[in-house]
N, C-alpha and C positions, 0 to 999 in steps of 0.2 A: 308735639313730637317733630314737626317740620323743621323748627329751628335747630334741634339736635341733629337731625339727619343732614341738613345743609352744612353743619359744622364738620361732619365726617366726610363729606363729598367734595372737599376743596381740592383744587388741582395740585400737582406736585410742586414742591417749593421752588425749584429752579425755573419753572415756567411762569412763576409770579413776579420774577425780577424784571425791572424795566430800566430805561436809561436814567431815570431819576434816582433809582437805587444806587447806580454807579456814581452819579454826581454826589449823592448824599454821603457815600463812603469816602469819596475823594475830599469832600469838605471836612469831614471828621478827621481823616488822616492828616490833612493839611493843618487843621487847627492844633492837633496833637504835636505835630512836628514844630509848629511855631511856638507852642508853649514849652516844648523841650528846649528849643534854641534859647529861650529867654531865661529859663529857670533850672537848666540842667546842673549848673554849678551848685545849686542849693539842694539838690535831690541826691539821696543815696541810691544804690542799685535797686533796692526794693521799691522805692517810690517811682523810679523810672519804669520798673516792671508793672506797677499798678497803673501808671498812665497808659501804657500800651494795652493792658488788659481792659481798662475802662473804655478806650476807644473801640477795641474789637467787640466788646459787649454791647455798646450802643449801636454799632453798625449792625450786628446780628439782630438786636431788638427792633431796629428800624426796618430791616428787611422782613422780619417775621410778622411785625405788626405795623402796617403801613401808616396809620395816623401818627405814629411816633416820629416819623421823619420830619414833617413840618413843625411838629411840637418842639422837638429838640433844636432845630435850626432857629426857630423864632426865639425860643428861650435863650439860646446861646447869644444871638444877636442883641437882644434887649439887655442881657446881663453885661455884655461888653459895653454897650452904650451907657448903662448905669455906672460902670466902673470908670469910664472916661470922663464922666461929669465931675468927678472928685478933684481932678488935677492935683492929686497928691495931698489934699487937705481934707481931713475928716469933718471940719466945721462946715463944709459946703453941704452936708446932709440937711442942714436947716436953712440954707441960703439959695441953692440952685433949685429952680422951679421943678424940674423933672425928678430930682432927688427928693425934695420935700414932699411932693404929692404922689409920686409913683414908685420910684426905683431905689430909694435908700432901703436898707434891709427892713427897717421897722415899718415904713410905708407899704412896701410890697407885702409884708406878712399881714398887716392889717387888711389890705385888699383881699388877700387870700382868705382870711377869716370871714370877712363879710360875704364874699362870693360863695363860700361853702354853705353858709347859713341860708342865703337866698336860694341856692340850688336845692337845699333840703326842703324848704317850703314849696318850691316849684314842683318837685316830684310828688309831694303830697297833693298839691293842687291838681296836677296832671292825673293822679289816681282818682281823686274825687270826681273830676269832670270827665274822666276817660279822654283826656286831651293829649294826643300825640305831640301837638305843637308845644304845649307846656313842658313835656318831657324832653323834647329836642332842645328847647331853650335852656333847660336845666343842665343837660349834658354839655352844652357849650359853656355854661357857667362853671362847670367842674373843670373842664379843660383850662379855662382862664384862671381859675383858682389855683390849680396845680402849677400852672406856669408862673403865676406870681409868687407862689411858695418857693419854687426852685430859684427864681430870680432873687428872692429875698435871701436865701441861703448862700447863693454865689456872691452876692454883693457883701453879705455879712463876712464871708471869708476874706474878701479884700479889705474890708473895714478893720478886721482884726490886725492886719499887717500895717495899716495906717496908724493904729495906736502905737505899735512897736513891733519890729521884726521878732522880738522875743515872745510877744503875746500872740502873734499870728498863728492860726491853726484852722483846720477844716472844721466847720460848724456842726459837729456831732458829739459834743463833749458834755452836755448837761440835759436835764429834762426839758427845758424850754426848746432847745434845738431838736432833740429827737422826737418831741411831739409834733413839731412841724414836719419832720421827715415822715413820721407815721401817717399824718394826714395826707401827704402827697402820695405816698406809696399805696395806701388803701384806696384812694381816689383813682389812681391809674389802674390798679388791679380791677376795680369795679368797671371802669370804662372799657377795659380789655374784654371782660365777659359780656358787657352790654353789647359791644360790637360783634363779638363772636356768635352770640346767640340771637342777635337782632331783636333784643327785648329790653325795653326801658322801664318796665314796671318794677324791677327789683330795686331801683334807686331810692324809692320811698323808705325802704328798710335799711339799706346800706348807709345812706348819707347821715342818719342820726348818730352813728358811732363816730363819724368824722366831726360832726358838729359838737359832740361831747368833747372830743380832743381839742377843738377850737375853743370851747368854753374854758378848758384847763389852761390853754395858752393865754387867753385874755386875763384870767384870774392871776396866773403866774406873772404876767406882765404888769398889771396895774396894782395888784395887792402886794406882791413880793418884789416887784421891779427886777425880775430875773432876766430881763431881756438885755441887760448890760453885758458886754463882752468881758470875760474874765480870763486870766492866764490859765493854762492847763496845769493841773496837778501833775506831779512827776510820773505817776503810773500811766497817765494817758498820753505822755509824750512819746508816741510810738507810731510807726507806719501801720501797725496792726489795726489801729482804730479805723483806718480808711477801708479796711476789709470786713472786720468783725461787725461793726455797727450797722452798715447798710444791709448785710446779709441777715442779721438778726431782725431788722425791721421789715424786711420783705416777709419774713416768717410771721411776725406780729400782725402786720397788715392783712396777710392772707387768712390768718386765724380769726381776726375780727370780722372780715368779710364773710367767712364761712358761718360764723355764729349768727350774723344778722340774716343771712340767707336761711339758716335754720329756723329763726323766728318766723320768717315769711312762710316757710314750709309748714310749720305748725299751725299757722293761722289761715293758710290758703283754703278756700272753699267754705270759710266760716263767716256767717252774718254778712255785714256790709262788704267784706273783702271778696265774697264769692264772685268769681268771674273777672276780678280785677288784677289777679296775680298770674304769673306764668304757671304752666302745668307742673304738678308735683315732680314729674320725672326730670324736667329741666332744672328745677330748684335743687333736686337731689344731685344732679350731675355737676352743677356749679359748686355746690357745697363740697363734694368729693374732690373736684379738681383744685379748689382753693386750698383745702387741707393738704393735698398731696404736694402742691407747690410750696406751701408754707413749711411743711415738714422737711422737704429737701433743703430749703434755705436755712431753716433753723438748725438742721444737722450740720451743715457746713459752718454756720456761725458758731456752734458749740465747739467744733473741732478747732476752728481758728482761735476761739477764746482760750481753749486749753493750751494752744501753742503760745499765745500771748502771755498767759499766766506763767508758763515755764520760763519765758524770757524775763518777765518782770519780777516774779516772786520765787523763782527757783523750783517750781513744781507744777505739773500739768493739772492737778486736781487737789483741792484742799478742803472740800466740803464746806466752803464758805456758803452762807445762806443764799446768795444769788446763784451760785453754781448748783446748789441742791435743788432750788426751785426750777432752774433751767432743766435739770434732769427730770423733774416731775412733769414739766410741760412736755418734754420729749417723749417720755413714756406714755403720757396720756394720748397723744396723737398717734404714736406708734400702735397702741392698742386699738384706737379708732380705725386706722387703716387696716389692721390685721382682721378685725371683725368684719369689715366690709368686703375686703378682697378675698380672704380665705373662707370665711363662714357665709359670705353672700348676704349678710344682713342689710336691710334697707328700712326706710320708714321713720316714724316719729322718734324711736329710741335714739337713732344716730343724730337726729336733729336736736333733741334735748341734750345729747352728749356734746355736740358742737357748741351749744349755747353755754352749758356749764363749763366747757373747756375755756371759753373766753374769760370767765371769772378766774379760773386758775392762772391763765396767761396774764391777766391784768394784775394779779397779785405778784407774779414773778416780775412783771414789767415795772410796777410802781409801788406795790404794797411792801415789798422787801425793803425798798428805800425808806418807806415811812415808818415801819415797825421793827425792823431788824437791823443789826449793825454787822459790819464785816469789812472785808477788803474792798468791796464795791460801794462803800458808803459815800463816795464823791458825788452821787446823784441825789442827795437828800432834798426834801422840800424846804 
């Protein structure tokens, strides 16, 4: 209960700001202005607005969650370093040392994958040995993995333009890219709750879902060779993709985290795990907050998707299979939150519901692409 109490006893937000917060904001504003000066001629009014919104969002995120400040600055610096190593030639990805072994998109994503798997094993080792050292090392590995994943996506974005300006696009257009995004977002959400509750025992249950996503990425890479950059299909050639997809995957990541916390809740106090997991009230609180955040972002993503559909296909809603299952996911978590907030229900039932909810979400995420066809069939396996 102490971790939960400490969470609510934090000082007022303005009193937490320091000189480094001001420097962090100035650096992000300066970077955004520099990017605007370079690429304003290639951006429409909506994309310029997205650039400003992104800068403001990351400043707010860094102020609210202090570890994000060095993370964002280091990732931005290394991404820029990776981009400069190309000298305008994509072939250097296999020639330049830092690109070949670290910062080309494919190298960075492979590092991300390896670090997530090692972190997963580290958390289970930490749980087995009751070792806080192993858990702290695993948390550092997650930060490193998430950083390499972001670097991989940023460099991949640049690589797409090196192929051709007509091919260039933000790397959020297919299952390979969005699984990377899902892994990064889920990891960062977990790190947020780990720091907020000062509890690392949850990692052993949350990291396996990220490792499962990594397994898909590796299969998709080596079996289907889906890591190659492809031109966008016409329906995706829109600024809406820069808004809709990230919001959607904050929702997916939060729902996945809540489900794995639900598993931990159901197993807490049982057998070998007795005394090795946080108290049930902490797990319940994390599960609730994750679903609340996921629901908020998923709602925003659904609204944005409807607006995108109106522009692309002439109607806000067409009962396409992807749209139908998105509505099912939304109704599922709306009901979950209603039961908890209005009826005051707690305990195993909601934990089971969160776990089953992940199956519903997974089908909406990937099952629709595998088994159903419709306007969203561009993400097939």
